C-alpha positions as CSV (number, residue, x, y, z in Angstrom):
1,M,-117.0,84.1,-5.7
2,P,-113.4,83.1,-6.1
3,A,-112.7,79.5,-5.6
4,R,-110.8,78.4,-2.4
5,A,-107.1,78.3,-2.7
6,R,-105.3,75.0,-2.2
7,P,-102.6,75.1,0.5
8,V,-99.1,75.1,-1.0
9,Q,-97.1,71.9,-0.1
10,R,-93.4,72.7,0.2
11,R,-90.9,70.5,-2.0
12,G,-88.9,68.1,0.0
13,A,-91.3,67.8,2.5
14,G,-91.2,64.3,4.2
15,R,-93.7,61.8,3.5
16,G,-94.6,61.4,7.3
17,V,-95.8,65.3,6.9
18,L,-97.8,64.8,4.2
19,F,-99.5,61.7,5.7
20,S,-100.1,63.5,8.9
21,G,-101.7,66.3,6.9
22,C,-104.1,64.1,5.3
23,I,-104.9,62.6,8.6
24,R,-105.9,66.2,10.0
25,L,-107.7,66.8,6.7
26,H,-109.7,63.8,6.9
27,S,-110.6,64.5,10.5
28,T,-111.5,67.9,10.0
29,R,-114.0,67.0,7.0
30,M,-115.4,64.0,9.6
31,R,-115.9,67.0,12.3
32,F,-117.5,69.4,9.6
33,H,-119.7,66.3,8.6
34,F,-120.9,65.6,11.9
35,L,-121.7,69.1,12.6
36,A,-123.6,69.3,9.5
37,L,-125.5,66.3,10.6
38,L,-126.1,67.9,14.1
39,I,-127.4,71.1,13.0
40,A,-129.5,69.7,10.2
41,A,-131.1,67.2,12.8
42,T,-131.8,70.3,15.2
43,L,-133.1,72.9,12.6
44,L,-134.2,71.0,9.8
45,G,-135.9,68.0,11.3
46,G,-139.5,67.7,12.7
47,A,-142.6,68.8,11.2
48,H,-142.5,69.7,7.4
49,A,-142.0,73.6,6.8
50,R,-142.2,75.4,3.6
51,A,-139.0,75.7,1.7
52,D,-137.5,78.4,-0.2
53,Q,-136.9,81.9,1.2
54,S,-139.8,81.9,3.5
55,D,-138.9,78.9,5.5
56,P,-138.7,79.8,9.2
57,R,-136.0,77.4,9.7
58,L,-133.7,79.9,7.8
59,D,-134.0,82.5,10.9
60,P,-131.8,80.4,13.3
61,L,-129.4,79.5,10.8
62,F,-128.7,83.2,9.9
63,E,-128.3,83.9,13.7
64,Q,-125.6,81.0,13.6
65,L,-124.1,82.1,10.5
66,R,-123.5,85.9,11.9
67,A,-122.2,84.3,15.1
68,A,-120.1,81.7,13.8
69,E,-116.2,82.3,14.6
70,D,-115.1,79.1,12.9
71,P,-115.2,79.3,9.0
72,G,-115.7,75.6,8.7
73,K,-118.8,75.8,10.9
74,A,-119.9,78.8,8.9
75,Q,-119.5,76.9,5.8
76,V,-121.7,74.1,7.0
77,I,-124.4,76.5,8.1
78,E,-124.0,78.1,4.6
79,G,-124.9,74.9,2.9
80,L,-127.9,74.3,5.0
81,I,-129.0,77.8,3.8
82,W,-128.5,77.0,0.3
83,Q,-130.4,73.8,0.6
84,L,-133.5,75.6,1.9
85,W,-133.4,78.5,-0.6
86,T,-132.9,75.9,-3.6
87,D,-135.9,73.9,-2.7
88,A,-139.0,75.4,-4.4
89,D,-141.3,73.1,-2.6
90,D,-142.6,72.3,-6.1
91,P,-141.4,69.1,-8.0
92,A,-141.9,70.5,-11.3
93,T,-139.8,73.7,-10.4
94,D,-137.3,71.6,-8.7
95,S,-136.8,69.4,-11.7
96,L,-136.3,72.8,-13.9
97,M,-133.8,74.1,-11.3
98,Q,-131.8,71.0,-11.5
99,L,-131.8,70.8,-15.4
100,G,-130.7,74.7,-15.4
101,L,-127.8,74.0,-13.0
102,A,-126.6,70.9,-14.9
103,A,-126.9,72.9,-18.2
104,M,-124.7,75.6,-16.3
105,Q,-122.0,73.0,-15.3
106,A,-122.0,72.0,-18.6
107,G,-121.3,75.3,-20.0
108,N,-124.6,75.7,-21.8
109,L,-125.5,79.1,-20.7
110,P,-128.2,79.7,-23.3
111,G,-130.0,76.4,-22.3
112,A,-129.6,77.4,-18.7
113,L,-131.2,80.7,-19.3
114,E,-134.0,79.3,-21.0
115,L,-134.6,76.8,-18.1
116,F,-134.4,79.5,-15.6
117,D,-136.5,81.8,-17.6
118,A,-139.2,78.8,-17.2
119,V,-138.4,78.7,-13.4
120,T,-139.4,82.5,-13.0
121,A,-142.4,82.4,-15.1
122,R,-144.0,79.5,-13.3
123,K,-143.0,80.3,-9.7
124,P,-142.1,84.2,-9.6
125,D,-142.0,84.5,-5.8
126,F,-139.1,81.9,-5.9
127,A,-136.1,84.1,-5.0
128,E,-133.6,81.3,-6.0
129,G,-135.0,81.1,-9.5
130,W,-134.3,84.8,-10.3
131,N,-130.8,84.6,-8.3
132,K,-129.8,81.8,-11.0
133,R,-131.1,83.4,-13.8
134,A,-129.1,86.6,-12.8
135,T,-125.8,84.4,-12.3
136,V,-126.4,83.2,-16.1
137,L,-126.9,86.7,-17.3
138,Y,-123.6,87.9,-15.5
139,M,-121.9,85.2,-17.2
140,L,-123.3,86.1,-20.5
141,G,-122.1,89.7,-20.0
142,A,-125.7,91.1,-19.6
143,H,-125.0,93.0,-16.5
144,E,-127.9,95.3,-16.4
145,K,-130.4,92.7,-16.8
146,S,-128.6,90.5,-14.1
147,A,-128.7,93.6,-11.8
148,E,-132.6,93.7,-12.4
149,D,-132.8,90.1,-11.5
150,V,-130.7,90.6,-8.3
151,K,-133.2,93.3,-7.2
152,R,-136.0,90.7,-7.5
153,V,-134.1,88.4,-5.4
154,L,-133.4,91.0,-2.8
155,Q,-137.0,92.0,-2.8
156,L,-137.9,88.3,-1.9
157,E,-135.2,87.6,0.3
158,P,-133.1,90.7,1.8
159,R,-130.7,88.2,3.3
160,H,-129.5,86.8,0.2
161,F,-125.8,87.3,0.5
162,G,-125.1,85.5,-2.7
163,A,-127.3,88.0,-4.4
164,L,-125.5,90.9,-2.7
165,S,-122.0,89.7,-3.3
166,G,-123.0,89.2,-7.0
167,L,-124.5,92.8,-7.1
168,G,-121.1,94.1,-6.0
169,L,-119.4,92.3,-8.9
170,I,-122.0,93.7,-11.1
171,D,-121.3,97.2,-9.9
172,L,-117.6,96.6,-10.2
173,E,-118.1,95.9,-14.0
174,R,-120.3,99.0,-14.1
175,D,-117.5,101.1,-12.7
176,R,-119.4,101.8,-9.5
177,P,-117.0,101.2,-6.7
178,D,-119.0,102.9,-4.0
179,E,-122.1,100.9,-5.0
180,A,-119.9,97.6,-4.9
181,L,-118.3,98.3,-1.6
182,D,-121.9,99.0,-0.1
183,A,-123.3,95.6,-1.6
184,F,-119.9,93.8,-0.4
185,E,-120.5,95.1,3.1
186,R,-124.3,94.2,3.1
187,A,-123.2,90.6,2.4
188,F,-120.4,90.8,5.2
189,A,-122.9,91.7,7.8
190,L,-124.7,88.6,6.8
191,H,-122.0,86.5,6.3
192,P,-118.6,87.4,7.4
193,H,-116.9,84.0,6.4
194,L,-118.1,84.3,2.8
195,P,-114.8,83.4,1.1
196,G,-113.0,86.3,-0.6
197,L,-115.4,89.0,0.5
198,K,-113.3,90.5,3.3
199,Q,-110.5,90.7,0.7
200,R,-112.7,92.7,-1.9
201,I,-114.0,95.2,1.0
202,D,-110.4,95.8,2.2
203,Q,-109.2,96.5,-1.3
204,L,-112.0,98.9,-2.3
205,K,-111.4,100.6,1.2
206,R,-107.7,100.9,0.4
207,Q,-108.4,102.5,-3.1
208,R,-111.0,105.0,-1.6
209,R,-108.4,106.0,0.9
210,D,-105.8,106.3,-1.9
211,G,-108.0,108.5,-4.0
212,A,-107.8,105.6,-6.7
213,I,-111.6,105.5,-6.8
């Protein structure tokens, strides 16, 4: 998904305005950090539960995600969902995942693909392994193979808003705007505050209304 845009600082603004903005930003970050700790203590604490997409702690998180009115709170809850999704509950698989993510960040996509191949072979019922491999395949331009992996993700975790938004991007690349809109709307129903998603939906609806698609 698109990166978050930075707020534009007007030229000539006084130092006092900039300093007060920094204070507000710091206060906001502290509030979100406290909120994350509070939610984590409530929902992720207690007896150990199985991690990955089958973790029962995901259910209340998704309820809160759909109901969140504040984008900051939604961002915190999203992070907790990704935390559970990414935990394979298997040390060897978790190590492969971390190595694959490091390879992606370093721009070594072939190496990342090889590592995520190993993840899906070792633990084929782990949705996030397929999702990460789908991401790498998309970045390599292998859209059909990426779409196949996304289908595996959604079979294992139908609520995976990341896979659904990714499927929308794949369908746009395949010139299937109606299918893309459907995927984006399904993701929006799960995560209304996913950055950039509402804009993509509105744009596709305008293009459909204007007969451009």
